[in-house]
C-alpha positions as CSV (number, residue, x, y, z in Angstrom):
1,M,-47.0,-14.2,-2.8
2,S,-43.2,-13.7,-2.1
3,E,-42.5,-17.0,-3.9
4,Q,-44.3,-15.7,-7.0
5,L,-42.2,-12.5,-6.9
6,N,-39.1,-14.5,-6.5
7,L,-40.1,-16.7,-9.5
8,F,-40.1,-13.6,-11.7
9,N,-37.2,-11.9,-9.9
10,I,-39.3,-9.0,-8.9
11,R,-38.7,-7.3,-5.6
12,P,-41.6,-5.8,-3.5
13,A,-41.6,-2.0,-3.4
14,Y,-40.7,-1.9,0.3
15,R,-37.4,-3.6,-0.5
16,V,-36.1,-1.0,-2.9
17,E,-32.5,-0.3,-2.2
18,Q,-31.6,3.2,-0.9
19,P,-28.7,5.1,-2.3
20,K,-25.5,4.9,-0.2
21,E,-25.3,7.6,2.5
22,L,-22.4,10.0,1.9
23,M,-19.6,10.1,4.5
24,S,-20.0,13.1,6.7
25,K,-17.3,15.8,6.8
26,D,-16.3,14.8,10.3
27,A,-16.1,11.1,9.3
28,L,-14.0,12.0,6.2
29,L,-11.6,14.0,8.3
30,K,-11.2,11.2,10.9
31,W,-10.7,8.7,8.1
32,K,-8.0,10.8,6.5
33,S,-6.4,11.3,10.0
34,R,-6.1,7.5,10.5
35,V,-4.4,7.0,7.1
36,F,-2.1,10.0,7.7
37,K,-1.0,8.8,11.1
38,H,0.0,5.4,9.8
39,Q,1.8,6.9,6.8
40,Q,3.7,9.5,8.9
41,K,4.7,6.7,11.3
42,T,6.0,4.8,8.2
43,L,7.9,7.8,7.0
44,N,9.5,8.4,10.4
45,T,10.5,4.7,11.0
46,E,14.0,3.8,10.0
47,P,14.1,0.8,7.6
48,P,15.6,-2.4,9.0
49,Q,19.4,-2.4,8.8
50,Q,21.5,-5.3,7.5
51,T,22.4,-7.3,10.6
52,S,24.5,-10.1,9.1
53,L,27.3,-10.4,6.7
54,F,25.3,-13.3,5.1
55,E,22.3,-11.2,4.2
56,P,22.1,-10.0,0.7
57,P,22.5,-6.2,0.3
58,R,19.3,-4.2,0.0
59,S,18.2,-3.7,-3.5
60,H,17.2,-0.4,-5.1
61,C,13.8,-2.1,-5.5
62,D,13.5,-2.6,-1.7
63,S,10.0,-1.4,-0.6
64,D,11.6,0.1,2.5
65,A,13.8,2.3,0.4
66,I,11.0,3.8,-1.8
67,N,9.4,7.0,-0.5
68,P,6.5,7.9,-2.8
69,F,6.4,11.4,-1.4
70,E,9.9,12.1,-2.5
71,L,9.3,11.2,-6.2
72,K,8.5,13.9,-8.8
73,L,4.8,14.6,-8.7
74,H,2.6,14.8,-11.8
75,N,-1.0,15.9,-12.3
76,A,-3.8,13.4,-12.3
77,Q,-3.8,13.3,-16.1
78,F,-0.4,11.7,-16.1
79,Y,-1.4,9.0,-18.6
80,R,-1.7,11.7,-21.3
81,M,1.9,12.8,-20.9
82,R,4.3,11.5,-23.5
83,E,7.0,10.6,-21.0
84,H,4.7,8.0,-19.3
85,Q,3.4,6.4,-22.4
86,E,6.1,3.8,-23.1
87,R,7.5,2.7,-19.8
88,I,6.3,0.1,-17.2
89,C,6.4,1.3,-13.6
90,I,5.0,1.3,-10.1
91,Y,2.8,4.3,-9.7
92,F,1.3,6.1,-6.8
93,I,-1.9,8.2,-6.5
94,I,-1.4,10.9,-3.8
95,D,-3.5,13.6,-2.3
96,N,-0.7,16.1,-1.7
97,A,-2.9,18.4,0.4
98,L,-2.1,16.5,3.6
99,P,-0.3,14.4,2.0
100,L,-1.8,10.9,1.7
101,L,-0.8,8.0,-0.4
102,L,-4.1,6.7,-1.6
103,Y,-3.2,4.0,-4.1
104,V,-0.2,1.9,-5.3
105,G,-0.4,0.3,-8.7
106,E,1.9,-1.5,-11.2
107,T,1.6,-1.3,-14.9
108,M,1.6,-4.5,-16.8
109,Q,1.8,-2.4,-20.0
110,T,2.4,1.3,-20.0
111,A,0.8,3.8,-17.5
112,K,-1.3,5.1,-20.4
113,Q,-2.6,1.7,-21.3
114,R,-3.3,0.8,-17.6
115,W,-5.2,4.0,-16.8
116,N,-7.2,4.4,-20.0
117,G,-8.9,1.1,-19.4
118,T,-11.4,0.2,-16.7
119,H,-9.8,1.0,-13.4
120,D,-11.7,1.2,-10.1
121,C,-9.1,3.5,-8.6
122,K,-10.2,6.2,-11.1
123,D,-13.7,6.0,-9.7
124,Y,-12.4,6.1,-6.1
125,A,-10.3,9.1,-6.8
126,M,-13.2,10.9,-8.6
127,N,-15.5,10.2,-5.6
128,Y,-12.8,11.2,-3.2
129,V,-12.3,14.6,-4.9
130,E,-16.1,15.1,-5.3
131,L,-16.6,14.6,-1.5
132,H,-13.9,17.1,-0.7
133,R,-15.5,19.6,-3.0
134,K,-18.9,19.0,-1.4
135,Y,-17.4,19.9,2.0
136,D,-15.1,22.7,0.6
137,L,-12.0,20.8,1.7
138,E,-8.6,21.2,0.0
139,V,-7.6,18.3,-2.3
140,K,-4.6,18.0,-4.6
141,M,-4.6,14.8,-6.5
142,C,-1.4,13.9,-8.2
143,S,0.6,10.9,-9.2
144,A,4.3,9.8,-8.9
145,F,6.2,7.0,-10.7
146,W,9.0,4.6,-9.8
147,Y,10.6,3.4,-13.0
148,D,13.4,1.3,-11.5
149,T,10.9,-1.4,-11.0
150,P,11.8,-5.1,-11.8
151,S,11.3,-5.8,-15.5
152,D,9.6,-9.1,-14.7
153,R,5.9,-8.9,-13.7
154,T,6.3,-11.3,-10.8
155,G,8.9,-9.0,-9.3
156,R,6.8,-5.9,-9.9
157,L,3.7,-7.5,-8.3
158,K,5.8,-8.5,-5.3
159,L,7.2,-4.9,-4.9
160,E,3.7,-3.5,-5.4
161,R,2.2,-5.7,-2.7
162,E,5.0,-4.8,-0.3
163,L,4.4,-1.1,-0.9
164,I,0.7,-1.5,-0.4
165,L,1.2,-3.3,2.9
166,R,3.9,-0.9,4.1
167,W,2.1,2.3,3.4
168,Q,-1.5,0.9,3.8
169,S,-2.8,2.8,0.8
170,P,-6.6,2.9,1.4
171,F,-7.8,2.5,-2.2
172,N,-6.0,-0.8,-2.6
173,K,-8.2,-3.8,-1.7
174,E,-5.6,-5.2,0.6
175,N,-6.4,-2.4,3.1
176,W,-10.2,-2.2,2.8
177,S,-10.6,-4.3,5.9
178,K,-8.7,-1.5,7.8
179,Y,-10.1,1.6,6.1
180,G,-13.3,0.4,4.5
181,K,-14.3,1.3,0.9
182,P,-16.1,4.6,1.4
183,F,-15.3,5.9,-2.1
184,G,-16.2,2.8,-4.1
185,Q,-19.7,3.9,-5.0
186,I,-21.1,7.2,-4.0
């Protein structure tokens, strides 16, 4: 019988997939605490100093020199703002309630073009906010931009990856093995 069902790609009723269980309030707070602890440690750790006369001087695009929490913050609708419509950049999605850096991205085009298209981070952010509202927890989603980014895409992608690994932003796939993907589909 199961071979016949497989033939027509029909699943028996007892195999119906159940909706994903929501993260509990306690689990959410613990998850945020893990991210926060790492990012606070990163904030409070001095970047490596030049140790040799033969090392090239640190660049303004050095990932150790960029602090997303010190950049000017914008609301989550940043892509509608005129000042962000024509410039490529590295951008950061932040929950400023704690604060937590949730996502690091680079724009191949402009921020508006990048964010108006299909973007998983928009869904993660929406699910993250909805879960906070469900548990009546404070959430302050905002964005910040680093415009002194390398003009070549290879340089921007390298900088983006260094920032993702340094800050361990949990919405970036590079850090899903550490933090999971609890806001991917709720």
